[in-house]
LUMLOLO-996222 format. One record per residue (C-alpha): residue number from 0; x, y, z; residue in three letters. Coordinates in Angstrom, 3 decimals. Each point is the difference from the previous one (the first is absolute). Last residue first. Example, Ala and Ser with C-alpha at 12.3 -4.5 7.8 and 13.67 -1.06 7.14 Angstrom:
REM LUMLOLO-996222
<vodo resi="1" xx="13.670" yy="-1.060" zz="7.140" resn="SER"/>
<vodo resi="0" xx="-1.370" yy="-3.440" zz="0.660" resn="ALA"/>
***
This chain:
REM LUMLOLO-996222
<vodo resi="253" xx="-76.976" yy="130.774" zz="18.673" resn="ALA"/>
<vodo resi="252" xx="-2.030" yy="3.225" zz="-0.130" resn="ALA"/>
<vodo resi="251" xx="-3.350" yy="-1.785" zz="0.214" resn="MET"/>
<vodo resi="250" xx="1.241" yy="-2.075" zz="2.944" resn="SER"/>
<vodo resi="249" xx="1.126" yy="3.146" zz="1.810" resn="ALA"/>
<vodo resi="248" xx="-3.412" yy="1.587" zz="-0.494" resn="ARG"/>
<vodo resi="247" xx="-1.744" yy="-3.116" zz="1.324" resn="TRP"/>
<vodo resi="246" xx="2.247" yy="-0.065" zz="3.080" resn="ALA"/>
<vodo resi="245" xx="-0.614" yy="3.694" zz="0.709" resn="ALA"/>
<vodo resi="244" xx="-3.750" yy="-0.432" zz="-0.579" resn="PHE"/>
<vodo resi="243" xx="-0.166" yy="-2.978" zz="2.328" resn="LEU"/>
<vodo resi="242" xx="1.856" yy="2.001" zz="2.656" resn="ALA"/>
<vodo resi="241" xx="-2.517" yy="2.810" zz="-0.463" resn="PHE"/>
<vodo resi="240" xx="-2.936" yy="-2.428" zz="0.115" resn="VAL"/>
<vodo resi="239" xx="1.089" yy="-1.114" zz="3.463" resn="LYS"/>
<vodo resi="238" xx="-1.474" yy="3.279" zz="1.248" resn="PRO"/>
<vodo resi="237" xx="-3.480" yy="-1.588" zz="-0.164" resn="GLY"/>
<vodo resi="236" xx="0.653" yy="-2.890" zz="2.388" resn="GLU"/>
<vodo resi="235" xx="1.090" yy="1.841" zz="3.143" resn="VAL"/>
<vodo resi="234" xx="-1.521" yy="3.501" zz="0.055" resn="PHE"/>
<vodo resi="233" xx="-3.025" yy="-0.341" zz="-2.296" resn="TYR"/>
<vodo resi="232" xx="-1.094" yy="-3.574" zz="0.550" resn="ARG"/>
<vodo resi="231" xx="1.141" yy="-0.066" zz="3.639" resn="ARG"/>
<vodo resi="230" xx="-1.932" yy="3.148" zz="0.882" resn="TRP"/>
<vodo resi="229" xx="-3.210" yy="-1.192" zz="-1.659" resn="LEU"/>
<vodo resi="228" xx="-2.147" yy="-1.779" zz="2.589" resn="ARG"/>
<vodo resi="227" xx="1.034" yy="1.896" zz="3.122" resn="THR"/>
<vodo resi="226" xx="0.335" yy="3.329" zz="-1.824" resn="PRO"/>
<vodo resi="225" xx="-3.494" yy="0.022" zz="-1.528" resn="GLU"/>
<vodo resi="224" xx="-0.904" yy="3.666" zz="-0.626" resn="ARG"/>
<vodo resi="223" xx="3.566" yy="1.334" zz="-0.194" resn="ALA"/>
<vodo resi="222" xx="0.980" yy="-3.082" zz="-2.026" resn="VAL"/>
<vodo resi="221" xx="-2.687" yy="0.765" zz="-2.554" resn="ARG"/>
<vodo resi="220" xx="0.844" yy="3.690" zz="-0.386" resn="TYR"/>
<vodo resi="219" xx="3.687" yy="-0.750" zz="-0.379" resn="LEU"/>
<vodo resi="218" xx="-0.688" yy="-2.687" zz="-2.633" resn="TRP"/>
<vodo resi="217" xx="-2.167" yy="2.450" zz="-1.944" resn="GLU"/>
<vodo resi="216" xx="3.009" yy="2.273" zz="-0.337" resn="LEU"/>
<vodo resi="215" xx="0.895" yy="-0.548" zz="-3.655" resn="GLY"/>
<vodo resi="214" xx="-0.485" yy="3.653" zz="-0.906" resn="ARG"/>
<vodo resi="213" xx="-3.226" yy="-0.563" zz="-1.945" resn="ALA"/>
<vodo resi="212" xx="-1.349" yy="-2.152" zz="2.839" resn="ARG"/>
<vodo resi="211" xx="0.661" yy="2.787" zz="2.507" resn="MET"/>
<vodo resi="210" xx="-1.761" yy="2.576" zz="-2.202" resn="TRP"/>
<vodo resi="209" xx="-2.912" yy="-2.396" zz="-0.483" resn="ARG"/>
<vodo resi="208" xx="-0.674" yy="-0.191" zz="3.721" resn="PRO"/>
<vodo resi="207" xx="0.875" yy="-3.389" zz="1.518" resn="ALA"/>
<vodo resi="206" xx="-2.705" yy="-2.627" zz="-0.075" resn="ARG"/>
<vodo resi="205" xx="-2.462" yy="-0.546" zz="2.853" resn="LYS"/>
<vodo resi="204" xx="-0.466" yy="-3.591" zz="1.071" resn="THR"/>
<vodo resi="203" xx="-3.442" yy="-1.536" zz="0.597" resn="HIS"/>
<vodo resi="202" xx="-1.563" yy="2.153" zz="-2.716" resn="GLY"/>
<vodo resi="201" xx="-1.022" yy="-3.063" zz="-1.995" resn="SER"/>
<vodo resi="200" xx="2.146" yy="1.133" zz="-2.920" resn="LEU"/>
<vodo resi="199" xx="3.123" yy="0.399" zz="2.138" resn="PHE"/>
<vodo resi="198" xx="-0.200" yy="-3.294" zz="1.874" resn="ASP"/>
<vodo resi="197" xx="-1.045" yy="-1.804" zz="-3.187" resn="LEU"/>
<vodo resi="196" xx="3.020" yy="1.422" zz="-1.827" resn="ALA"/>
<vodo resi="195" xx="2.398" yy="-1.361" zz="2.628" resn="ALA"/>
<vodo resi="194" xx="1.522" yy="-2.648" zz="-2.245" resn="GLY"/>
<vodo resi="193" xx="-1.054" yy="0.485" zz="-3.621" resn="CYS"/>
<vodo resi="192" xx="0.610" yy="-3.186" zz="-1.934" resn="CYS"/>
<vodo resi="191" xx="-2.485" yy="0.684" zz="-2.818" resn="LEU"/>
<vodo resi="190" xx="-1.579" yy="-2.930" zz="-1.781" resn="GLY"/>
<vodo resi="189" xx="-1.314" yy="0.494" zz="-3.514" resn="VAL"/>
<vodo resi="188" xx="-2.814" yy="-1.876" zz="-1.699" resn="GLY"/>
<vodo resi="187" xx="-0.559" yy="-3.698" zz="-0.518" resn="VAL"/>
<vodo resi="186" xx="0.591" yy="-3.212" zz="1.927" resn="ALA"/>
<vodo resi="185" xx="0.145" yy="-3.582" zz="-1.293" resn="ASP"/>
<vodo resi="184" xx="3.740" yy="-0.441" zz="-0.583" resn="GLY"/>
<vodo resi="183" xx="0.808" yy="-1.002" zz="3.573" resn="ARG"/>
<vodo resi="182" xx="3.538" yy="1.418" zz="-0.193" resn="GLN"/>
<vodo resi="181" xx="-1.283" yy="3.578" zz="-0.187" resn="ALA"/>
<vodo resi="180" xx="-1.990" yy="-0.400" zz="3.224" resn="VAL"/>
<vodo resi="179" xx="3.016" yy="-1.538" zz="1.751" resn="ALA"/>
<vodo resi="178" xx="2.249" yy="2.850" zz="-1.139" resn="TYR"/>
<vodo resi="177" xx="-2.530" yy="2.530" zz="1.309" resn="ALA"/>
<vodo resi="176" xx="-0.128" yy="-1.795" zz="3.360" resn="VAL"/>
<vodo resi="175" xx="3.786" yy="-0.145" zz="0.305" resn="LEU"/>
<vodo resi="174" xx="0.242" yy="3.643" zz="-1.100" resn="GLU"/>
<vodo resi="173" xx="-2.403" yy="0.995" zz="2.768" resn="GLN"/>
<vodo resi="172" xx="1.918" yy="-1.994" zz="2.616" resn="GLN"/>
<vodo resi="171" xx="3.412" yy="1.453" zz="-0.966" resn="PRO"/>
<vodo resi="170" xx="-0.794" yy="2.711" zz="0.814" resn="ALA"/>
<vodo resi="169" xx="-3.126" yy="1.381" zz="1.637" resn="GLY"/>
<vodo resi="168" xx="-3.496" yy="-1.497" zz="0.277" resn="VAL"/>
<vodo resi="167" xx="-2.073" yy="2.272" zz="-2.229" resn="CYS"/>
<vodo resi="166" xx="-0.757" yy="-1.926" zz="-3.190" resn="ILE"/>
<vodo resi="165" xx="-2.462" yy="1.981" zz="-2.110" resn="PHE"/>
<vodo resi="164" xx="-1.694" yy="-2.050" zz="-2.732" resn="THR"/>
<vodo resi="163" xx="-1.487" yy="1.838" zz="-2.958" resn="PHE"/>
<vodo resi="162" xx="-1.942" yy="-1.181" zz="-3.055" resn="ARG"/>
<vodo resi="161" xx="-1.797" yy="-2.649" zz="2.039" resn="ALA"/>
<vodo resi="160" xx="-0.305" yy="-3.706" zz="-0.860" resn="GLN"/>
<vodo resi="159" xx="-0.993" yy="-0.698" zz="3.634" resn="GLN"/>
<vodo resi="158" xx="1.272" yy="-3.582" zz="0.051" resn="ALA"/>
<vodo resi="157" xx="3.597" yy="1.021" zz="-0.737" resn="ALA"/>
<vodo resi="156" xx="0.209" yy="2.239" zz="3.056" resn="ALA"/>
<vodo resi="155" xx="-1.387" yy="-2.687" zz="2.307" resn="PHE"/>
<vodo resi="154" xx="2.345" yy="-2.638" zz="-1.420" resn="ALA"/>
<vodo resi="153" xx="2.999" yy="2.290" zz="0.512" resn="ALA"/>
<vodo resi="152" xx="-0.983" yy="0.697" zz="3.607" resn="ALA"/>
<vodo resi="151" xx="-0.432" yy="-3.720" zz="0.641" resn="GLN"/>
<vodo resi="150" xx="3.358" yy="-0.794" zz="-1.612" resn="ALA"/>
<vodo resi="149" xx="1.730" yy="2.595" zz="2.183" resn="ILE"/>
<vodo resi="148" xx="-1.750" yy="-1.402" zz="3.076" resn="ALA"/>
<vodo resi="147" xx="1.222" yy="-3.509" zz="-0.866" resn="VAL"/>
<vodo resi="146" xx="3.515" yy="1.284" zz="-0.629" resn="PRO"/>
<vodo resi="145" xx="0.187" yy="1.474" zz="3.527" resn="ASP"/>
<vodo resi="144" xx="3.431" yy="1.458" zz="0.746" resn="HIS"/>
<vodo resi="143" xx="-0.501" yy="3.345" zz="-1.728" resn="LYS"/>
<vodo resi="142" xx="-3.617" yy="0.103" zz="1.199" resn="LEU"/>
<vodo resi="141" xx="0.996" yy="0.167" zz="3.666" resn="ASN"/>
<vodo resi="140" xx="-2.456" yy="2.821" zz="0.799" resn="ALA"/>
<vodo resi="139" xx="-2.937" yy="-1.897" zz="-1.440" resn="PRO"/>
<vodo resi="138" xx="-1.880" yy="1.389" zz="-3.032" resn="ALA"/>
<vodo resi="137" xx="-3.548" yy="1.286" zz="-0.272" resn="PRO"/>
<vodo resi="136" xx="-1.804" yy="-0.443" zz="-3.358" resn="HIS"/>
<vodo resi="135" xx="-2.362" yy="2.771" zz="-1.055" resn="TRP"/>
<vodo resi="134" xx="-2.347" yy="0.192" zz="-2.979" resn="ARG"/>
<vodo resi="133" xx="-1.332" yy="3.523" zz="-0.615" resn="LEU"/>
<vodo resi="132" xx="-3.160" yy="0.039" zz="-2.107" resn="ALA"/>
<vodo resi="131" xx="-1.883" yy="3.126" zz="1.124" resn="THR"/>
<vodo resi="130" xx="2.922" yy="2.388" zz="0.436" resn="LEU"/>
<vodo resi="129" xx="-1.055" yy="3.457" zz="1.148" resn="ARG"/>
<vodo resi="128" xx="3.626" yy="1.260" zz="-0.187" resn="TYR"/>
<vodo resi="127" xx="0.187" yy="1.241" zz="3.583" resn="ARG"/>
<vodo resi="126" xx="-2.459" yy="-2.556" zz="1.328" resn="ARG"/>
<vodo resi="125" xx="1.902" yy="-3.034" zz="-1.317" resn="ARG"/>
<vodo resi="124" xx="3.274" yy="1.393" zz="1.333" resn="PHE"/>
<vodo resi="123" xx="-1.507" yy="0.506" zz="3.428" resn="ALA"/>
<vodo resi="122" xx="-1.321" yy="-3.565" zz="-0.012" resn="ALA"/>
<vodo resi="121" xx="3.343" yy="-1.370" zz="-1.188" resn="VAL"/>
<vodo resi="120" xx="1.883" yy="1.874" zz="2.708" resn="ARG"/>
<vodo resi="119" xx="-2.325" yy="-1.208" zz="2.752" resn="ARG"/>
<vodo resi="118" xx="-0.168" yy="-3.582" zz="-1.251" resn="LYS"/>
<vodo resi="117" xx="3.772" yy="-0.431" zz="-0.209" resn="ASP"/>
<vodo resi="116" xx="2.620" yy="0.374" zz="-2.727" resn="GLY"/>
<vodo resi="115" xx="1.096" yy="-2.589" zz="-2.516" resn="GLY"/>
<vodo resi="114" xx="-1.055" yy="-1.004" zz="-3.507" resn="ILE"/>
<vodo resi="113" xx="-2.535" yy="2.388" zz="-1.540" resn="ILE"/>
<vodo resi="112" xx="-1.897" yy="-0.978" zz="-3.145" resn="VAL"/>
<vodo resi="111" xx="-2.268" yy="2.382" zz="-1.911" resn="ILE"/>
<vodo resi="110" xx="-3.150" yy="-1.058" zz="-1.847" resn="PRO"/>
<vodo resi="109" xx="-1.594" yy="2.902" zz="-1.910" resn="GLU"/>
<vodo resi="108" xx="-2.623" yy="2.276" zz="1.536" resn="ASN"/>
<vodo resi="107" xx="2.320" yy="2.806" zz="1.119" resn="PRO"/>
<vodo resi="106" xx="1.344" yy="0.218" zz="-3.595" resn="ASP"/>
<vodo resi="105" xx="3.781" yy="0.193" zz="0.100" resn="ILE"/>
<vodo resi="104" xx="1.903" yy="2.396" zz="-2.240" resn="VAL"/>
<vodo resi="103" xx="0.389" yy="3.540" zz="1.308" resn="ARG"/>
<vodo resi="102" xx="-0.247" yy="0.156" zz="3.797" resn="GLU"/>
<vodo resi="101" xx="0.481" yy="-3.673" zz="0.806" resn="PHE"/>
<vodo resi="100" xx="2.846" yy="-0.386" zz="-2.473" resn="LEU"/>
<vodo resi="99" xx="1.541" yy="3.275" zz="1.150" resn="HIS"/>
<vodo resi="98" xx="0.111" yy="-1.188" zz="3.612" resn="GLU"/>
<vodo resi="97" xx="1.561" yy="-3.339" zz="-0.944" resn="ALA"/>
<vodo resi="96" xx="2.696" yy="1.715" zz="-2.088" resn="LEU"/>
<vodo resi="95" xx="0.689" yy="2.467" zz="2.787" resn="ASP"/>
<vodo resi="94" xx="0.445" yy="-2.768" zz="2.577" resn="ALA"/>
<vodo resi="93" xx="2.133" yy="-2.111" zz="-2.335" resn="GLY"/>
<vodo resi="92" xx="2.357" yy="2.867" zz="-0.680" resn="THR"/>
<vodo resi="91" xx="1.079" yy="0.990" zz="-3.493" resn="ALA"/>
<vodo resi="90" xx="3.357" yy="1.797" zz="0.178" resn="VAL"/>
<vodo resi="89" xx="2.024" yy="0.376" zz="-3.175" resn="PRO"/>
<vodo resi="88" xx="3.472" yy="-1.569" zz="-0.233" resn="LEU"/>
<vodo resi="87" xx="2.162" yy="2.096" zz="-2.316" resn="ARG"/>
<vodo resi="86" xx="3.515" yy="-1.369" zz="0.219" resn="LEU"/>
<vodo resi="85" xx="3.086" yy="2.229" zz="-0.126" resn="GLY"/>
<vodo resi="84" xx="1.931" yy="-1.603" zz="2.833" resn="VAL"/>
<vodo resi="83" xx="-1.007" yy="2.518" zz="2.654" resn="ARG"/>
<vodo resi="82" xx="-3.496" yy="0.071" zz="-1.492" resn="ARG"/>
<vodo resi="81" xx="-0.463" yy="-3.632" zz="1.103" resn="ALA"/>
<vodo resi="80" xx="0.671" yy="0.974" zz="3.608" resn="LEU"/>
<vodo resi="79" xx="-2.662" yy="2.691" zz="-0.181" resn="ALA"/>
<vodo resi="78" xx="-2.567" yy="-2.370" zz="-1.528" resn="ALA"/>
<vodo resi="77" xx="0.771" yy="-2.607" zz="2.669" resn="LEU"/>
<vodo resi="76" xx="-0.598" yy="2.606" zz="2.707" resn="VAL"/>
<vodo resi="75" xx="-3.179" yy="1.098" zz="-1.777" resn="ARG"/>
<vodo resi="74" xx="-1.312" yy="-3.509" zz="0.513" resn="SER"/>
<vodo resi="73" xx="-2.816" yy="-2.076" zz="-1.484" resn="ASP"/>
<vodo resi="72" xx="1.762" yy="-0.868" zz="-3.261" resn="ASN"/>
<vodo resi="71" xx="-2.259" yy="-2.119" zz="-2.177" resn="LEU"/>
<vodo resi="70" xx="0.526" yy="-3.624" zz="-1.019" resn="VAL"/>
<vodo resi="69" xx="-2.592" yy="-0.995" zz="-2.602" resn="LEU"/>
<vodo resi="68" xx="-1.068" yy="-3.453" zz="-1.207" resn="TRP"/>
<vodo resi="67" xx="1.551" yy="-1.620" zz="3.063" resn="ALA"/>
<vodo resi="66" xx="1.763" yy="-3.350" zz="-0.523" resn="ARG"/>
<vodo resi="65" xx="3.444" yy="1.571" zz="0.492" resn="GLU"/>
<vodo resi="64" xx="-1.172" yy="1.661" zz="3.200" resn="TYR"/>
<vodo resi="63" xx="-1.096" yy="-3.215" zz="1.703" resn="LEU"/>
<vodo resi="62" xx="2.902" yy="-1.824" zz="-1.661" resn="PRO"/>
<vodo resi="61" xx="2.458" yy="2.191" zz="1.979" resn="ALA"/>
<vodo resi="60" xx="-1.289" yy="-0.922" zz="3.461" resn="ARG"/>
<vodo resi="59" xx="2.603" yy="-2.780" zz="0.264" resn="ALA"/>
<vodo resi="58" xx="2.597" yy="2.769" zz="0.219" resn="PRO"/>
<vodo resi="57" xx="-0.951" yy="0.454" zz="3.675" resn="GLU"/>
<vodo resi="56" xx="2.145" yy="2.730" zz="1.575" resn="ARG"/>
<vodo resi="55" xx="0.397" yy="1.894" zz="-3.272" resn="ALA"/>
<vodo resi="54" xx="-3.723" yy="-0.371" zz="-0.690" resn="LEU"/>
<vodo resi="53" xx="-0.817" yy="1.246" zz="3.500" resn="GLY"/>
<vodo resi="52" xx="2.122" yy="3.118" zz="-0.542" resn="VAL"/>
<vodo resi="51" xx="-1.773" yy="0.615" zz="-3.309" resn="VAL"/>
<vodo resi="50" xx="-3.415" yy="-0.564" zz="1.583" resn="HIS"/>
<vodo resi="49" xx="0.674" yy="2.417" zz="2.873" resn="ASP"/>
<vodo resi="48" xx="1.267" yy="2.628" zz="-2.432" resn="VAL"/>
<vodo resi="47" xx="-3.200" yy="-0.192" zz="-2.065" resn="ASN"/>
<vodo resi="46" xx="-1.219" yy="-2.667" zz="-2.392" resn="PRO"/>
<vodo resi="45" xx="-3.400" yy="0.354" zz="-1.706" resn="THR"/>
<vodo resi="44" xx="-0.938" yy="-3.333" zz="-1.563" resn="ALA"/>
<vodo resi="43" xx="-2.811" yy="-0.107" zz="-2.564" resn="VAL"/>
<vodo resi="42" xx="-1.731" yy="-3.252" zz="-0.814" resn="TYR"/>
<vodo resi="41" xx="-1.336" yy="-1.821" zz="-3.017" resn="ALA"/>
<vodo resi="40" xx="-3.113" yy="-2.162" zz="-0.246" resn="PHE"/>
<vodo resi="39" xx="-0.995" yy="-1.231" zz="-3.440" resn="PRO"/>
<vodo resi="38" xx="-1.447" yy="2.589" zz="-2.381" resn="LEU"/>
<vodo resi="37" xx="-3.566" yy="1.253" zz="0.161" resn="GLY"/>
<vodo resi="36" xx="0.344" yy="3.322" zz="-1.773" resn="ILE"/>
<vodo resi="35" xx="-0.625" yy="2.576" zz="2.736" resn="SER"/>
<vodo resi="34" xx="2.735" yy="-0.940" zz="2.438" resn="ALA"/>
<vodo resi="33" xx="2.661" yy="0.584" zz="-2.648" resn="ARG"/>
<vodo resi="32" xx="-1.193" yy="3.523" zz="-0.768" resn="ALA"/>
<vodo resi="31" xx="-0.380" yy="1.036" zz="3.641" resn="ALA"/>
<vodo resi="30" xx="3.535" yy="-1.194" zz="0.785" resn="VAL"/>
<vodo resi="29" xx="1.500" yy="1.853" zz="-2.970" resn="VAL"/>
<vodo resi="28" xx="-1.860" yy="3.241" zz="0.696" resn="ASP"/>
<vodo resi="27" xx="0.838" yy="-0.003" zz="3.710" resn="LEU"/>
<vodo resi="26" xx="3.653" yy="-0.770" zz="-0.693" resn="ALA"/>
<vodo resi="25" xx="0.124" yy="2.916" zz="-2.428" resn="THR"/>
<vodo resi="24" xx="-1.435" yy="2.368" zz="2.609" resn="ASP"/>
<vodo resi="23" xx="2.365" yy="-1.099" zz="2.775" resn="GLN"/>
<vodo resi="22" xx="3.217" yy="-0.036" zz="-2.022" resn="ASP"/>
<vodo resi="21" xx="1.186" yy="-3.111" zz="-1.805" resn="LEU"/>
<vodo resi="20" xx="3.633" yy="-1.083" zz="-0.338" resn="ALA"/>
<vodo resi="19" xx="-0.625" yy="-3.702" zz="0.580" resn="ASP"/>
<vodo resi="18" xx="2.418" yy="-1.239" zz="2.653" resn="PHE"/>
<vodo resi="17" xx="2.306" yy="-2.996" zz="-0.083" resn="HIS"/>
<vodo resi="16" xx="1.153" yy="-0.755" zz="3.539" resn="ALA"/>
<vodo resi="15" xx="3.418" yy="-0.790" zz="1.468" resn="GLY"/>
<vodo resi="14" xx="1.029" yy="3.509" zz="0.964" resn="LEU"/>
<vodo resi="13" xx="-1.061" yy="1.513" zz="-3.327" resn="PHE"/>
<vodo resi="12" xx="-0.710" yy="-1.610" zz="-3.344" resn="GLU"/>
<vodo resi="11" xx="-2.179" yy="2.359" zz="-2.017" resn="ILE"/>
<vodo resi="10" xx="-2.461" yy="-1.520" zz="-2.460" resn="LYS"/>
<vodo resi="9" xx="-0.790" yy="2.205" zz="-2.986" resn="ARG"/>
<vodo resi="8" xx="-3.691" yy="0.522" zz="-0.613" resn="VAL"/>
<vodo resi="7" xx="-2.109" yy="-1.196" zz="-2.935" resn="CYS"/>
<vodo resi="6" xx="0.033" yy="-3.614" zz="1.171" resn="ARG"/>
<vodo resi="5" xx="-1.393" yy="0.921" zz="3.399" resn="ALA"/>
<vodo resi="4" xx="-3.346" yy="0.887" zz="-1.529" resn="GLY"/>
<vodo resi="3" xx="-0.663" yy="-3.621" zz="-0.819" resn="ASP"/>
<vodo resi="2" xx="-3.175" yy="-0.696" zz="-1.926" resn="PHE"/>
<vodo resi="1" xx="-0.143" yy="-3.514" zz="-1.307" resn="GLY"/>
<vodo resi="0" xx="1.329" yy="-1.107" zz="-3.405" resn="MET"/>
***
C-alpha cells in the first residue's frame, strides 16, 4: 500500500468540507515524507473562510476538495467556530507550510515548480531561497474559465517530475489546476494549493506580526494594507461564514 498520512488522522466534517486534523508541524512531516518516496502526485488544499463561503455558493467545487490528499484548515476563525461545537480543528496555513518546506525540507538545488505569480515575484523568491532549478509557469487571470490554460498548467507541472509543486493562483483556480494534475496520472510529488504564499515568501507582501496571526487578526492587518482589493472579501463575503455556521449547527441538531 502507498503512504497516506491522512489515513492516520480523523476527518472532521465542518461547513461542507472534510478537514484533516493536522497541526502545522505534523502537516509538514507528513507532506515531506510523501514527497520523498516517489509516489504519484497528490495535492494539499488549505481552505480558509473565503474558500468555505465560495464552496457554499458553488457546490460544484466540492470534488476539488474531495479529491485532495490532505485538506488543512487555513483559518483561525474556522478553528474558533469549530470549538463552539466541541470540534478540535487545528490550524495549518498554506503560507506557513510553504515557508517551512523551503526552510527545513527543500534542497535549493532540486527542481521546484511554481504555478502563478509574475516575473518580479518569482525572481525575488528565487533569490531569497537561492533556488537553482526553479521551473515557473505563469497563469492567466481568467484561469477559472479557461480549461485550455488549466490543462497547460497541469501538463507543465507533470512534465517537471518535481517533489514539490506550489500552485499560487487563488481559489478555486489553484484547486482546479491541482485536480487536473492529479487526473493526468503521470505526475509525481506533492502539490500545495497555497494562495498568497508566493507574495509573502518573495517579500512582495509583508505578513502580519506573529502576535496578530496567533490571535486570528491577520485578516485585519491585510485589509488595512490593501483595503481596495480586500475590503469586499473581509467585510462582505467573509461574514457570510457566520450564517453558514448557524445553518450547519441547526442541521446537526435536527
